[in-house]
C-alpha positions in Angstrom: 7.9 -7.8 -11.8 6.4 -4.6 -12.5 7.9 -1.1 -13.6 6.6 1.5 -11.8 7.2 5.3 -12.3 9.4 6.4 -9.6 10.4 2.1 -9.2 11.8 -0.1 -10.7 10.9 -3.8 -9.2 13.5 -6.6 -9.6 14.2 -9.3 -8.0 24.8 -6.6 -1.5 26.1 -5.5 1.5 23.2 -7.0 2.6 23.2 -10.6 4.1 20.4 -12.1 4.8 19.9 -15.4 7.3 18.0 -17.8 6.5 15.2 -16.9 9.3 15.4 -13.1 7.3 12.3 -14.0 4.4 9.4 -11.7 3.2 6.8 -10.9 1.1 8.0 -7.2 0.0 12.2 -5.8 0.0 11.8 -2.4 -0.5 15.5 -0.1 -1.2 14.9 3.6 -1.4 17.4 5.1 -3.2 18.7 2.5 -5.0 20.8 4.5 -7.9 21.2 2.5 -10.5 22.9 -0.5 -9.2 21.5 -3.2 -7.8 24.3 -5.4 -5.2 22.8 -4.1 -2.3 19.7 -6.4 -2.9 21.0 -9.4 -4.9 20.9 -11.5 -1.6 17.4 -10.3 -1.1 16.1 -11.6 -4.1 15.8 -15.5 -3.1 14.0 -14.4 0.2 11.7 -11.6 -0.3 9.0 -12.3 -3.1 9.1 -9.2 -4.5 12.0 -6.8 -4.5 11.0 -2.9 -5.3 14.4 -0.3 -6.1 13.9 3.0 -6.0 15.5 6.3 -6.9 14.5 10.2 -7.5 16.7 10.6 -10.7 15.0 9.5 -13.4 18.7 8.5 -15.6 18.8 5.6 -12.3 15.2 4.4 -13.1 16.2 4.2 -16.9 19.6 1.7 -15.9 17.0 -0.5 -13.9 14.3 -0.6 -16.0 17.2 -1.4 -19.0 18.3 -3.9 -17.0 15.2 -5.7 -16.2 13.5 -5.8 -19.4 16.0 -5.9 -22.1 18.7 -7.7 -20.0 21.5 -4.3 -21.2 23.5 -2.6 -18.0 26.3 -0.4 -18.1 27.7 -2.3 -16.0 28.2 -6.6 -16.3 26.2 -7.6 -13.1 27.9 -11.0 -14.0 30.6 -11.2 -11.8 28.8 -9.3 -8.7 26.0 -11.9 -9.3 28.7 -15.0 -9.1 30.4 -13.8 -6.2 27.3 -13.5 -4.2 26.4 -16.4 -5.2 29.4 -18.0 -4.1 29.0 -16.3 -1.0 25.9 -17.5 -0.2 26.8 -21.1 -1.4 25.0 -21.6 -4.6 26.3 -22.0 -7.6 
């Protein structure tokens, strides 16, 4: 994973079928949230979240690098996994 000055590479209302896969998924205007790309992390080699505001990019970087966030994403990840039939 890479951190860019204006984007954070990470690996929901998006729901992908098994035939949708790719190299890079780009989310423009991510805000400080992850839910919109949770399903994509299993189907794309790289997921890039980007946002104009530094405070939003900082929140994403904090979650990526330190596992810290002002939001506990555990329940969201579990829910997405349940919807997709994963544990």
